[in-house]
C-alpha atoms as a printed R data frame, in Angstrom:
    type eleno elety resid chain resno       x      y       z
1   ATOM     1    CA   MET     A     1   0.000  0.000   0.000
2   ATOM     2    CA   ASN     A     2   1.284  3.477  -0.876
3   ATOM     3    CA   LYS     A     3   2.635  5.149   2.286
4   ATOM     4    CA   THR     A     4   0.961  8.471   1.522
5   ATOM     5    CA   PHE     A     5  -2.401  6.763   1.030
6   ATOM     6    CA   PHE     A     6  -1.895  4.831   4.290
7   ATOM     7    CA   LEU     A     7  -1.162  8.042   6.192
8   ATOM     8    CA   LEU     A     8  -4.260  9.667   4.709
9   ATOM     9    CA   LEU     A     9  -6.380  6.753   5.933
10  ATOM    10    CA   ILE     A    10  -4.955  7.116   9.431
11  ATOM    11    CA   LEU     A    11  -5.683 10.845   9.456
12  ATOM    12    CA   LEU     A    12  -9.190 10.264   8.123
13  ATOM    13    CA   PHE     A    13 -10.228  7.749  10.752
14  ATOM    14    CA   ALA     A    14  -8.370  9.489  13.559
15  ATOM    15    CA   ALA     A    15 -10.019 12.835  12.858
16  ATOM    16    CA   PRO     A    16 -12.747 13.808  15.330
17  ATOM    17    CA   LEU     A    17 -16.326 13.567  14.114
18  ATOM    18    CA   HIS     A    18 -18.232 16.806  13.850
19  ATOM    19    CA   ALA     A    19 -21.911 17.468  14.356
20  ATOM    20    CA   ALA     A    20 -23.897 17.179  11.152
21  ATOM    21    CA   PRO     A    21 -24.619 20.652   9.776
22  ATOM    22    CA   LEU     A    22 -28.163 21.871  10.238
23  ATOM    23    CA   LYS     A    23 -29.808 21.988   6.837
24  ATOM    24    CA   GLU     A    24 -32.746 24.080   5.748
25  ATOM    25    CA   ALA     A    25 -35.775 21.785   5.575
26  ATOM    26    CA   PRO     A    26 -38.687 22.272   3.179
27  ATOM    27    CA   ILE     A    27 -41.955 23.570   4.582
28  ATOM    28    CA   PRO     A    28 -43.369 22.498   7.024
29  ATOM    29    CA   GLY     A    29 -40.355 20.541   8.271
30  ATOM    30    CA   ASN     A    30 -38.786 23.835   9.352
31  ATOM    31    CA   PHE     A    31 -41.771 24.684  11.580
32  ATOM    32    CA   GLY     A    32 -41.211 24.090  15.302
33  ATOM    33    CA   VAL     A    33 -43.032 24.763  18.550
34  ATOM    34    CA   ASN     A    34 -42.150 24.995  22.233
35  ATOM    35    CA   VAL     A    35 -44.005 22.520  24.462
36  ATOM    36    CA   HIS     A    36 -44.381 21.843  28.178
37  ATOM    37    CA   PHE     A    37 -46.146 18.471  28.183
38  ATOM    38    CA   LEU     A    38 -44.713 15.062  29.006
39  ATOM    39    CA   GLY     A    39 -47.991 13.143  29.238
40  ATOM    40    CA   ASN     A    40 -50.951 12.518  26.916
41  ATOM    41    CA   LEU     A    41 -48.439 11.831  24.184
42  ATOM    42    CA   ASP     A    42 -50.816 10.250  21.673
43  ATOM    43    CA   ASP     A    43 -53.180 13.226  21.709
44  ATOM    44    CA   HIS     A    44 -50.420 15.819  21.554
45  ATOM    45    CA   ILE     A    45 -48.545 14.040  18.780
46  ATOM    46    CA   GLN     A    46 -51.697 13.638  16.706
47  ATOM    47    CA   LEU     A    47 -52.218 17.401  16.895
48  ATOM    48    CA   LEU     A    48 -48.538 18.174  16.257
49  ATOM    49    CA   LYS     A    49 -48.647 16.056  13.114
50  ATOM    50    CA   GLU     A    50 -51.884 17.694  12.014
51  ATOM    51    CA   ALA     A    51 -50.219 21.102  12.355
52  ATOM    52    CA   GLY     A    52 -47.199 19.804  10.432
53  ATOM    53    CA   PHE     A    53 -44.489 20.596  12.957
54  ATOM    54    CA   GLY     A    54 -41.057 19.148  12.231
55  ATOM    55    CA   TRP     A    55 -39.471 20.234  15.528
56  ATOM    56    CA   VAL     A    56 -40.452 20.395  19.190
57  ATOM    57    CA   ARG     A    57 -38.499 22.307  21.853
58  ATOM    58    CA   LYS     A    58 -38.679 21.237  25.493
59  ATOM    59    CA   ASP     A    59 -37.081 22.086  28.841
60  ATOM    60    CA   PHE     A    60 -34.726 19.332  30.023
61  ATOM    61    CA   ASP     A    61 -34.513 20.039  33.727
62  ATOM    62    CA   TRP     A    62 -31.265 19.195  35.497
63  ATOM    63    CA   ALA     A    63 -32.734 19.284  39.010
64  ATOM    64    CA   THR     A    64 -35.434 16.710  38.253
65  ATOM    65    CA   ILE     A    65 -33.024 14.386  36.432
66  ATOM    66    CA   GLU     A    66 -30.149 14.401  38.959
67  ATOM    67    CA   LYS     A    67 -31.668 14.248  42.426
68  ATOM    68    CA   ASN     A    68 -28.726 12.347  43.881
69  ATOM    69    CA   GLU     A    69 -25.186 13.309  42.967
70  ATOM    70    CA   GLY     A    70 -24.017 11.431  39.895
71  ATOM    71    CA   GLU     A    71 -27.326  9.565  39.400
72  ATOM    72    CA   TYR     A    72 -29.368 10.491  36.311
73  ATOM    73    CA   ASN     A    73 -32.933  9.384  35.722
74  ATOM    74    CA   PHE     A    74 -34.205 10.105  32.204
75  ATOM    75    CA   GLU     A    75 -37.266  7.894  32.439
76  ATOM    76    CA   LYS     A    76 -39.833 10.716  32.368
77  ATOM    77    CA   TYR     A    77 -38.303 12.029  29.116
78  ATOM    78    CA   ASP     A    78 -37.712  8.711  27.353
79  ATOM    79    CA   ALA     A    79 -41.290  8.117  26.222
80  ATOM    80    CA   PHE     A    80 -41.525 11.768  25.130
81  ATOM    81    CA   VAL     A    81 -38.377 11.732  22.969
82  ATOM    82    CA   ASN     A    82 -39.000  8.283  21.504
83  ATOM    83    CA   ALA     A    83 -42.653  8.937  20.658
84  ATOM    84    CA   LEU     A    84 -41.856 12.207  18.904
85  ATOM    85    CA   ASN     A    85 -38.967 10.713  16.950
86  ATOM    86    CA   ASN     A    86 -41.131  7.742  15.960
87  ATOM    87    CA   ALA     A    87 -43.644 10.266  14.612
88  ATOM    88    CA   GLY     A    88 -40.910 11.918  12.526
89  ATOM    89    CA   ILE     A    89 -40.569 14.957  14.789
90  ATOM    90    CA   LYS     A    90 -37.120 16.147  15.893
91  ATOM    91    CA   VAL     A    91 -36.552 17.299  19.472
92  ATOM    92    CA   LEU     A    92 -34.574 20.291  20.724
93  ATOM    93    CA   LEU     A    93 -33.788 19.731  24.409
94  ATOM    94    CA   ILE     A    94 -32.854 22.729  26.549
95  ATOM    95    CA   LEU     A    95 -30.158 21.926  29.120
96  ATOM    96    CA   ASN     A    96 -31.273 23.973  32.109
97  ATOM    97    CA   TYR     A    97 -31.252 25.413  34.822
98  ATOM    98    CA   ARG     A    98 -29.878 24.883  38.311
99  ATOM    99    CA   ASN     A    99 -29.522 22.041  40.805
100 ATOM   100    CA   PRO     A   100 -29.713 22.350  44.620
101 ATOM   101    CA   LEU     A   101 -26.885 19.799  44.849
102 ATOM   102    CA   TYR     A   102 -24.407 22.319  43.450
103 ATOM   103    CA   ASP     A   103 -23.479 25.996  43.785
104 ATOM   104    CA   SER     A   104 -26.166 26.669  46.411
105 ATOM   105    CA   ASN     A   105 -28.855 26.188  43.732
106 ATOM   106    CA   LEU     A   106 -27.547 29.140  41.751
107 ATOM   107    CA   SER     A   107 -26.700 28.963  38.067
108 ATOM   108    CA   PRO     A   108 -23.352 27.178  37.683
109 ATOM   109    CA   TYR     A   109 -20.574 29.626  38.529
110 ATOM   110    CA   THR     A   110 -17.827 27.502  40.071
111 ATOM   111    CA   ASN     A   111 -15.664 24.847  38.476
112 ATOM   112    CA   ILE     A   112 -17.466 22.253  40.588
113 ATOM   113    CA   GLY     A   113 -20.887 23.451  39.413
114 ATOM   114    CA   ARG     A   114 -19.834 23.704  35.775
115 ATOM   115    CA   ARG     A   115 -18.293 20.227  35.782
116 ATOM   116    CA   ALA     A   116 -21.461 18.831  37.370
117 ATOM   117    CA   PHE     A   117 -23.627 20.480  34.702
118 ATOM   118    CA   ALA     A   118 -21.309 19.107  32.008
119 ATOM   119    CA   ARG     A   119 -21.559 15.593  33.445
120 ATOM   120    CA   PHE     A   120 -25.346 15.919  33.347
121 ATOM   121    CA   ALA     A   121 -25.123 17.043  29.693
122 ATOM   122    CA   GLU     A   122 -22.773 14.181  28.853
123 ATOM   123    CA   ALA     A   123 -25.016 11.580  30.462
124 ATOM   124    CA   ALA     A   124 -27.992 12.967  28.547
125 ATOM   125    CA   ALA     A   125 -26.165 13.063  25.215
126 ATOM   126    CA   ARG     A   126 -24.950  9.483  25.581
127 ATOM   127    CA   HIS     A   127 -28.407  8.342  26.677
128 ATOM   128    CA   TYR     A   128 -30.032  9.843  23.547
129 ATOM   129    CA   ALA     A   129 -27.107  9.265  21.192
130 ATOM   130    CA   ASN     A   130 -29.307  7.257  18.810
131 ATOM   131    CA   ASN     A   131 -32.206  9.710  18.863
132 ATOM   132    CA   ASP     A   132 -32.927 12.625  16.559
133 ATOM   133    CA   VAL     A   133 -32.258 15.386  19.077
134 ATOM   134    CA   ALA     A   134 -30.386 18.673  19.294
135 ATOM   135    CA   TRP     A   135 -29.122 20.416  22.440
136 ATOM   136    CA   GLU     A   136 -29.508 24.007  23.549
137 ATOM   137    CA   ILE     A   137 -27.178 25.279  26.270
138 ATOM   138    CA   TYR     A   138 -29.386 26.961  28.870
139 ATOM   139    CA   ASN     A   139 -32.299 29.322  28.237
140 ATOM   140    CA   GLU     A   140 -32.179 33.117  28.240
141 ATOM   141    CA   PRO     A   141 -29.091 33.418  30.461
142 ATOM   142    CA   ASN     A   142 -29.061 37.177  29.909
143 ATOM   143    CA   TRP     A   143 -32.369 37.602  31.750
144 ATOM   144    CA   GLY     A   144 -33.941 36.277  34.911
145 ATOM   145    CA   PHE     A   145 -33.234 32.591  34.354
146 ATOM   146    CA   TRP     A   146 -29.577 33.048  35.343
147 ATOM   147    CA   LYS     A   147 -29.430 33.250  39.134
148 ATOM   148    CA   PRO     A   148 -28.757 35.359  41.038
149 ATOM   149    CA   VAL     A   149 -28.184 37.862  38.208
150 ATOM   150    CA   PRO     A   150 -27.030 37.471  34.583
151 ATOM   151    CA   ASN     A   151 -23.262 37.124  34.225
152 ATOM   152    CA   VAL     A   152 -21.943 36.722  30.693
153 ATOM   153    CA   GLU     A   153 -18.491 35.542  31.806
154 ATOM   154    CA   HIS     A   154 -20.036 32.751  33.879
155 ATOM   155    CA   TYR     A   155 -22.259 31.730  30.974
156 ATOM   156    CA   ILE     A   156 -19.344 31.603  28.552
157 ATOM   157    CA   GLU     A   157 -17.323 29.483  30.969
158 ATOM   158    CA   LEU     A   158 -20.234 27.071  31.286
159 ATOM   159    CA   ALA     A   159 -20.792 27.007  27.521
160 ATOM   160    CA   ARG     A   160 -17.144 26.136  26.879
161 ATOM   161    CA   VAL     A   161 -17.109 23.041  29.046
162 ATOM   162    CA   VAL     A   162 -20.586 21.887  27.986
163 ATOM   163    CA   THR     A   163 -19.839 22.345  24.282
164 ATOM   164    CA   GLN     A   164 -16.669 20.263  24.479
165 ATOM   165    CA   THR     A   165 -18.491 17.615  26.502
166 ATOM   166    CA   LEU     A   166 -21.362 17.359  24.014
167 ATOM   167    CA   LYS     A   167 -19.016 17.172  21.043
168 ATOM   168    CA   ARG     A   168 -17.206 14.298  22.693
169 ATOM   169    CA   ALA     A   169 -20.323 12.447  23.862
170 ATOM   170    CA   ALA     A   170 -22.572 12.902  20.800
171 ATOM   171    CA   PRO     A   171 -20.521 14.466  18.006
172 ATOM   172    CA   ARG     A   172 -23.265 14.242  15.389
173 ATOM   173    CA   GLN     A   173 -25.963 15.964  17.418
174 ATOM   174    CA   PRO     A   174 -26.383 19.705  16.817
175 ATOM   175    CA   ILE     A   175 -25.616 22.282  19.503
176 ATOM   176    CA   LEU     A   176 -27.463 25.593  19.779
177 ATOM   177    CA   ALA     A   177 -26.647 28.520  22.050
178 ATOM   178    CA   PRO     A   178 -26.938 30.968  23.762
179 ATOM   179    CA   ALA     A   179 -30.780 30.994  23.652
180 ATOM   180    CA   LEU     A   180 -30.533 34.753  24.024
181 ATOM   181    CA   ALA     A   181 -33.507 36.723  25.310
182 ATOM   182    CA   GLY     A   182 -33.867 39.369  22.648
183 ATOM   183    CA   PRO     A   183 -33.341 41.499  20.781
184 ATOM   184    CA   THR     A   184 -36.764 42.905  21.663
185 ATOM   185    CA   SER     A   185 -38.706 46.008  20.721
186 ATOM   186    CA   ASP     A   186 -37.808 47.557  24.106
187 ATOM   187    CA   GLN     A   187 -34.805 49.734  23.274
188 ATOM   188    CA   SER     A   188 -32.994 49.436  26.628
189 ATOM   189    CA   LYS     A   189 -33.402 45.648  26.708
190 ATOM   190    CA   LYS     A   190 -32.472 45.432  23.026
191 ATOM   191    CA   GLU     A   191 -29.106 47.124  23.536
192 ATOM   192    CA   ALA     A   192 -28.376 44.990  26.598
193 ATOM   193    CA   SER     A   193 -29.154 41.884  24.527
194 ATOM   194    CA   TYR     A   194 -26.795 42.946  21.754
195 ATOM   195    CA   THR     A   195 -24.027 43.655  24.272
196 ATOM   196    CA   TYR     A   196 -24.446 40.200  25.762
197 ATOM   197    CA   LEU     A   197 -24.623 38.518  22.349
198 ATOM   198    CA   ASN     A   198 -21.502 40.319  21.147
199 ATOM   199    CA   ALA     A   199 -19.568 39.097  24.190
200 ATOM   200    CA   VAL     A   200 -20.699 35.509  23.646
201 ATOM   201    CA   LEU     A   201 -19.928 35.517  19.919
202 ATOM   202    CA   ASN     A   202 -16.502 36.981  20.641
203 ATOM   203    CA   ASP     A   203 -15.505 33.775  22.418
204 ATOM   204    CA   PRO     A   204 -14.088 30.964  20.225
205 ATOM   205    CA   VAL     A   205 -16.663 28.527  21.626
206 ATOM   206    CA   ALA     A   206 -19.376 30.182  19.501
207 ATOM   207    CA   LYS     A   207 -17.689 28.905  16.347
208 ATOM   208    CA   GLN     A   208 -18.334 25.347  17.533
209 ATOM   209    CA   TRP     A   209 -22.115 25.723  17.647
210 ATOM   210    CA   ASN     A   210 -24.336 24.578  14.798
211 ATOM   211    CA   ALA     A   211 -26.648 27.557  15.213
212 ATOM   212    CA   ILE     A   212 -26.879 30.770  17.201
213 ATOM   213    CA   SER     A   213 -30.225 30.726  18.994
214 ATOM   214    CA   ILE     A   214 -32.037 33.929  19.913
215 ATOM   215    CA   HIS     A   215 -35.537 34.916  21.074
216 ATOM   216    CA   PRO     A   216 -36.503 38.099  19.199
217 ATOM   217    CA   TYR     A   217 -39.912 38.868  20.680
218 ATOM   218    CA   CYS     A   218 -41.239 41.871  18.771
219 ATOM   219    CA   THR     A   219 -44.251 42.712  20.963
220 ATOM   220    CA   PRO     A   220 -45.941 45.170  20.582
221 ATOM   221    CA   LYS     A   221 -44.486 45.480  17.072
222 ATOM   222    CA   LYS     A   222 -45.356 43.174  14.191
223 ATOM   223    CA   PRO     A   223 -43.156 40.200  13.265
224 ATOM   224    CA   GLU     A   224 -41.785 42.083  10.251
225 ATOM   225    CA   CYS     A   225 -39.772 44.173  12.714
226 ATOM   226    CA   ILE     A   226 -37.157 41.417  12.512
227 ATOM   227    CA   PHE     A   227 -36.317 42.518   8.961
228 ATOM   228    CA   ASN     A   228 -35.004 45.736  10.517
229 ATOM   229    CA   GLU     A   229 -32.808 43.768  12.931
230 ATOM   230    CA   ALA     A   230 -31.437 41.314  10.363
231 ATOM   231    CA   PRO     A   231 -28.592 43.519   9.067
232 ATOM   232    CA   ARG     A   232 -27.279 44.148  12.569
233 ATOM   233    CA   LEU     A   233 -27.622 40.507  13.551
234 ATOM   234    CA   ASN     A   234 -25.878 39.311  10.403
235 ATOM   235    CA   SER     A   235 -23.087 41.836  10.771
236 ATOM   236    CA   LEU     A   236 -22.305 40.379  14.204
237 ATOM   237    CA   LEU     A   237 -21.855 36.925  12.701
238 ATOM   238    CA   SER     A   238 -19.623 38.309   9.959
239 ATOM   239    CA   TRP     A   239 -17.568 40.381  12.387
240 ATOM   240    CA   HIS     A   240 -16.856 37.353  14.557
241 ATOM   241    CA   GLY     A   241 -16.285 35.006  11.627
242 ATOM   242    CA   ILE     A   242 -19.171 32.694  12.519
243 ATOM   243    CA   LYS     A   243 -20.603 30.547   9.726
244 ATOM   244    CA   ALA     A   244 -23.516 29.048  11.670
245 ATOM   245    CA   PRO     A   245 -26.999 30.473  11.011
246 ATOM   246    CA   TYR     A   246 -29.330 32.113  13.464
247 ATOM   247    CA   ILE     A   247 -32.288 30.120  14.718
248 ATOM   248    CA   PHE     A   248 -35.203 31.766  16.471
249 ATOM   249    CA   SER     A   249 -35.644 29.104  19.126
250 ATOM   250    CA   GLU     A   250 -38.464 31.044  20.729
251 ATOM   251    CA   TRP     A   251 -40.792 33.858  19.633
252 ATOM   252    CA   GLY     A   252 -44.511 34.436  19.634
253 ATOM   253    CA   TYR     A   253 -47.462 36.628  20.579
254 ATOM   254    CA   HIS     A   254 -49.911 36.127  23.437
255 ATOM   255    CA   THR     A   255 -53.664 36.640  23.352
256 ATOM   256    CA   ALA     A   256 -54.224 37.882  26.900
257 ATOM   257    CA   ASN     A   257 -56.798 40.652  27.194
258 ATOM   258    CA   ARG     A   258 -54.123 42.909  28.698
259 ATOM   259    CA   LYS     A   259 -51.400 43.968  26.236
260 ATOM   260    CA   GLY     A   260 -52.064 40.976  24.012
261 ATOM   261    CA   VAL     A   261 -53.290 40.617  20.438
262 ATOM   262    CA   SER     A   262 -56.589 39.180  19.283
263 ATOM   263    CA   GLU     A   263 -56.727 35.527  18.282
264 ATOM   264    CA   ASP     A   264 -57.150 36.506  14.631
265 ATOM   265    CA   VAL     A   265 -54.097 38.748  14.782
266 ATOM   266    CA   GLN     A   266 -52.097 35.998  16.505
267 ATOM   267    CA   ALA     A   267 -53.056 33.676  13.651
268 ATOM   268    CA   ALA     A   268 -51.834 36.116  10.998
269 ATOM   269    CA   TYR     A   269 -48.629 36.802  12.927
270 ATOM   270    CA   ALA     A   270 -47.919 33.095  13.392
271 ATOM   271    CA   ALA     A   271 -48.200 32.356   9.677
272 ATOM   272    CA   ARG     A   272 -46.123 35.427   8.818
273 ATOM   273    CA   ALA     A   273 -43.505 34.502  11.417
274 ATOM   274    CA   PHE     A   274 -42.817 31.152   9.758
275 ATOM   275    CA   LEU     A   275 -42.749 32.766   6.312
276 ATOM   276    CA   ILE     A   276 -40.254 35.337   7.594
277 ATOM   277    CA   THR     A   277 -37.919 32.764   9.161
278 ATOM   278    CA   SER     A   278 -38.174 30.666   5.995
279 ATOM   279    CA   SER     A   279 -37.091 33.721   4.005
280 ATOM   280    CA   MET     A   280 -34.080 34.034   6.325
281 ATOM   281    CA   ARG     A   281 -33.199 30.429   5.410
282 ATOM   282    CA   MET     A   282 -33.236 29.211   8.991
283 ATOM   283    CA   PRO     A   283 -32.976 25.426   9.341
284 ATOM   284    CA   PHE     A   284 -36.010 25.720  11.615
285 ATOM   285    CA   SER     A   285 -37.646 28.155  14.034
286 ATOM   286    CA   ILE     A   286 -39.711 27.684  17.187
287 ATOM   287    CA   TRP     A   287 -43.065 29.290  17.914
288 ATOM   288    CA   TYR     A   288 -43.840 29.946  21.566
289 ATOM   289    CA   ASP     A   289 -46.117 28.291  22.702
290 ATOM   290    CA   TRP     A   290 -47.952 25.037  21.993
291 ATOM   291    CA   GLN     A   291 -50.727 25.359  24.564
292 ATOM   292    CA   ASP     A   292 -51.975 27.987  26.996
293 ATOM   293    CA   THR     A   293 -50.633 27.163  30.457
294 ATOM   294    CA   ALA     A   294 -53.466 28.542  32.618
295 ATOM   295    CA   ASP     A   295 -56.981 29.913  32.275
296 ATOM   296    CA   ASP     A   296 -56.246 33.474  33.420
297 ATOM   297    CA   PRO     A   297 -57.307 35.596  30.420
298 ATOM   298    CA   GLY     A   298 -55.338 38.600  31.622
299 ATOM   299    CA   ASP     A   299 -51.925 36.969  32.102
300 ATOM   300    CA   GLY     A   300 -49.787 37.221  28.991
301 ATOM   301    CA   GLU     A   301 -47.380 34.443  29.968
302 ATOM   302    CA   HIS     A   302 -50.242 31.934  30.114
303 ATOM   303    CA   ASN     A   303 -51.803 32.779  26.735
304 ATOM   304    CA   TYR     A   304 -49.137 32.253  24.080
305 ATOM   305    CA   GLY     A   305 -50.508 28.880  23.036
306 ATOM   306    CA   LEU     A   306 -51.876 27.516  19.777
307 ATOM   307    CA   LEU     A   307 -54.233 25.330  21.809
308 ATOM   308    CA   TYR     A   308 -56.568 26.438  24.556
309 ATOM   309    CA   TYR     A   309 -55.752 25.625  28.163
310 ATOM   310    CA   ASN     A   310 -56.784 22.161  29.330
311 ATOM   311    CA   MET     A   311 -58.241 21.307  25.923
312 ATOM   312    CA   LEU     A   312 -56.789 18.290  24.133
313 ATOM   313    CA   ASP     A   313 -59.385 16.762  21.851
314 ATOM   314    CA   SER     A   314 -58.158 16.409  18.285
315 ATOM   315    CA   ASN     A   315 -61.753 15.851  17.177
316 ATOM   316    CA   SER     A   316 -62.991 19.133  18.643
317 ATOM   317    CA   ASP     A   317 -62.611 22.514  16.962
318 ATOM   318    CA   GLY     A   318 -62.739 23.999  20.466
319 ATOM   319    CA   THR     A   319 -59.211 22.743  21.118
320 ATOM   320    CA   ARG     A   320 -57.432 24.838  18.507
321 ATOM   321    CA   LYS     A   321 -56.920 28.578  18.339
322 ATOM   322    CA   PRO     A   322 -57.037 30.181  14.875
323 ATOM   323    CA   ALA     A   323 -53.217 30.362  14.927
324 ATOM   324    CA   PHE     A   324 -53.024 26.559  14.979
325 ATOM   325    CA   ASN     A   325 -55.215 26.387  11.889
326 ATOM   326    CA   ALA     A   326 -53.227 29.108  10.115
327 ATOM   327    CA   ILE     A   327 -49.934 27.270  10.639
328 ATOM   328    CA   ARG     A   328 -51.501 23.962   9.584
329 ATOM   329    CA   ASP     A   329 -52.991 25.468   6.417
330 ATOM   330    CA   LEU     A   330 -49.764 27.297   5.553
331 ATOM   331    CA   GLY     A   331 -47.832 24.029   5.792
332 ATOM   332    CA   ARG     A   332 -50.354 22.270   3.567
333 ATOM   333    CA   GLU     A   333 -50.417 25.010   0.933
334 ATOM   334    CA   LEU     A   334 -46.604 25.159   0.727
335 ATOM   335    CA   ASN     A   335 -45.881 21.525   1.531
336 ATOM   336    CA   GLY     A   336 -42.473 20.584   0.140
337 ATOM   337    CA   TYR     A   337 -41.628 24.120  -1.014
338 ATOM   338    CA   ARG     A   338 -38.430 25.964  -0.111
339 ATOM   339    CA   PHE     A   339 -37.853 29.700  -0.028
340 ATOM   340    CA   ASP     A   340 -36.429 31.085  -3.272
341 ATOM   341    CA   LYS     A   341 -36.365 34.891  -3.166
342 ATOM   342    CA   ILE     A   342 -38.002 38.035  -1.829
343 ATOM   343    CA   ILE     A   343 -40.003 39.766  -4.547
344 ATOM   344    CA   SER     A   344 -41.164 42.699  -2.399
345 ATOM   345    CA   HIS     A   345 -40.809 43.882   1.175
346 ATOM   346    CA   THR     A   346 -41.449 47.608   0.917
347 ATOM   347    CA   ASN     A   347 -44.291 49.948   1.835
348 ATOM   348    CA   GLY     A   348 -45.883 47.315   4.031
349 ATOM   349    CA   ILE     A   349 -46.227 44.825   1.152
350 ATOM   350    CA   TYR     A   350 -44.473 41.472   1.333
351 ATOM   351    CA   CYS     A   351 -44.164 38.957  -1.486
352 ATOM   352    CA   LEU     A   352 -41.978 35.863  -1.104
353 ATOM   353    CA   ARG     A   353 -41.375 33.284  -3.807
354 ATOM   354    CA   PHE     A   354 -41.007 29.570  -3.065
355 ATOM   355    CA   LYS     A   355 -39.976 26.635  -5.251
356 ATOM   356    CA   LYS     A   356 -40.616 22.911  -5.295
357 ATOM   357    CA   GLY     A   357 -38.761 21.446  -8.211
358 ATOM   358    CA   ARG     A   358 -39.987 23.521 -11.151
359 ATOM   359    CA   SER     A   359 -43.185 24.588  -9.393
360 ATOM   360    CA   LEU     A   360 -43.523 28.141  -8.077
361 ATOM   361    CA   ALA     A   361 -45.598 29.529  -5.253
362 ATOM   362    CA   TYR     A   362 -45.913 32.958  -3.686
363 ATOM   363    CA   ALA     A   363 -46.809 34.125  -0.182
364 ATOM   364    CA   LEU     A   364 -48.154 37.662  -0.015
365 ATOM   365    CA   TRP     A   365 -49.500 39.889   2.742
366 ATOM   366    CA   THR     A   366 -49.505 43.414   4.067
367 ATOM   367    CA   SER     A   367 -48.375 44.531   7.499
368 ATOM   368    CA   GLU     A   368 -50.714 47.512   7.275
369 ATOM   369    CA   PRO     A   369 -54.224 47.514   8.811
370 ATOM   370    CA   GLU     A   370 -55.946 48.257   5.478
371 ATOM   371    CA   THR     A   371 -55.933 46.044   2.377
372 ATOM   372    CA   LYS     A   372 -53.326 46.798  -0.271
373 ATOM   373    CA   PRO     A   373 -53.540 46.225  -4.042
374 ATOM   374    CA   TYR     A   374 -50.697 44.307  -5.641
375 ATOM   375    CA   GLN     A   375 -49.898 43.202  -9.179
376 ATOM   376    CA   LEU     A   376 -48.194 39.792  -9.236
377 ATOM   377    CA   PRO     A   377 -46.526 38.895 -12.561
378 ATOM   378    CA   VAL     A   378 -47.065 35.202 -13.347
379 ATOM   379    CA   SER     A   379 -46.818 33.045 -16.436
380 ATOM   380    CA   ALA     A   380 -49.835 31.781 -18.349
381 ATOM   381    CA   GLY     A   381 -51.673 28.873 -16.801
382 ATOM   382    CA   ARG     A   382 -53.981 28.028 -13.910
383 ATOM   383    CA   TRP     A   383 -53.173 29.559 -10.555
384 ATOM   384    CA   GLN     A   384 -54.812 28.955  -7.190
385 ATOM   385    CA   ALA     A   385 -55.046 31.861  -4.745
386 ATOM   386    CA   THR     A   386 -55.800 30.899  -1.140
387 ATOM   387    CA   THR     A   387 -56.109 33.245   1.805
388 ATOM   388    CA   LEU     A   388 -55.321 31.215   4.909
389 ATOM   389    CA   LEU     A   389 -58.423 30.489   7.001
390 ATOM   390    CA   ALA     A   390 -60.570 31.925   4.198
391 ATOM   391    CA   ASP     A   391 -61.495 31.389   0.573
392 ATOM   392    CA   SER     A   392 -59.640 29.827  -2.329
393 ATOM   393    CA   ALA     A   393 -60.058 30.597  -6.016
394 ATOM   394    CA   VAL     A   394 -58.591 29.214  -9.231
395 ATOM   395    CA   ILE     A   395 -57.583 31.856 -11.771
396 ATOM   396    CA   ASP     A   396 -56.846 31.200 -15.432
397 ATOM   397    CA   VAL     A   397 -54.045 33.378 -16.801
398 ATOM   398    CA   ASN     A   398 -53.958 33.397 -20.607
399 ATOM   399    CA   ASN     A   399 -51.305 36.042 -21.197
400 ATOM   400    CA   THR     A   400 -48.559 37.931 -19.449
401 ATOM   401    CA   GLN     A   401 -50.866 40.246 -17.547
402 ATOM   402    CA   PRO     A   402 -50.175 40.183 -13.785
403 ATOM   403    CA   LEU     A   403 -52.650 38.914 -11.241
404 ATOM   404    CA   SER     A   404 -54.498 41.761  -9.547
405 ATOM   405    CA   LEU     A   405 -54.600 40.917  -5.844
406 ATOM   406    CA   GLN     A   406 -55.874 42.521  -2.661
407 ATOM   407    CA   LEU     A   407 -53.499 41.803   0.208
408 ATOM   408    CA   GLN     A   408 -54.563 41.491   3.827
409 ATOM   409    CA   ALA     A   409 -52.861 40.823   7.149
410 ATOM   410    CA   MET     A   410 -53.460 37.087   6.705
411 ATOM   411    CA   PRO     A   411 -51.079 35.665   4.072
412 ATOM   412    CA   LEU     A   412 -52.370 34.841   0.610
413 ATOM   413    CA   ILE     A   413 -50.766 31.800  -1.041
414 ATOM   414    CA   VAL     A   414 -50.677 31.773  -4.841
415 ATOM   415    CA   ARG     A   415 -49.397 28.635  -6.512
416 ATOM   416    CA   ARG     A   416 -49.488 27.028  -9.925
417 ATOM   417    CA   VAL     A   417 -52.160 24.365 -10.296
418 ATOM   418    CA   THR     A   418 -50.628 21.149 -11.595
419 ATOM   419    CA   GLU     A   419 -52.732 19.022 -13.907
């Protein structure tokens, strides 16, 4: 055997494995949702599949898994992860938060606490090494979840040891971080979020992550506000030489009767949110939340869901909010399509083009309260125009004249009718 070839073989098989890159999935495989359930799996999964979700995000709580030092019990999560994977749904598990066995139940800030958290992460990664899961390192460490107060240096130190541990234990499973709270529409919080994110991305550990996860809640602004943030966000990645994409691992709008939006507005925003993240070519994004967590109509935190509180009947229309139906119908209308290009995003008019093979489809809407006229150039043929949660019409185009459309807040899907 040629010596050079032999040496190349040695280098090849001795080289460390790297996590598989996160790839952009076609719609609706790039739709994800945050969940809190562990029980009633059959009912939840039936509804998740109906909605078309390809990803589920879930807290993976250190304190409930390691109740005795060095002993890890994953039993309560096993059925959850396995059932979702068997249904074709990937799982993003959030490694969080604290453990009373270490660091006085504060977020890990000592070498002992960080090593303990890393051992927990390693045990989890090895336990689910054959599952279709990804890992997120903590949740919103720049806000109240990091106790006693946010400390970016402590988070970075934790992220370093956990990242190296995960890469060793499950090298093919994706890693997301830092699950940043923000940027938000609140200017003071926005700048604090950017300062924190810049510090995290400045550390070499960020280059080892498969995606940079952030939570850009836009409330009270509309989801299109993220288009204004995209240049600044992207410039941070370029400045720090990071190739990984952003993933919105949490964002949404609540329907509480205090400072919330109506259910119809939530539905339009949810559909637009997934269209926006698709246009940013994110491998996936996560809507918050799957189900309302209490029946207090005035509490925003309890009313982010796509399902009503304590309702879990897939045969009852009373289970689903309009936002659930909008996401489901969007996924069905654009099933198998991938984002191609932005045709328009000016003057409150948005037109995105999608492709599936040689087939074209368009998603159009306005962010303004009143309807907007729009001329969509299309080729001759039969085109179907469907406003989500509303009517559908087939239009015959016999020449090169554009389609005359009236755009609303709820997206309109226009796609070529195949014979």
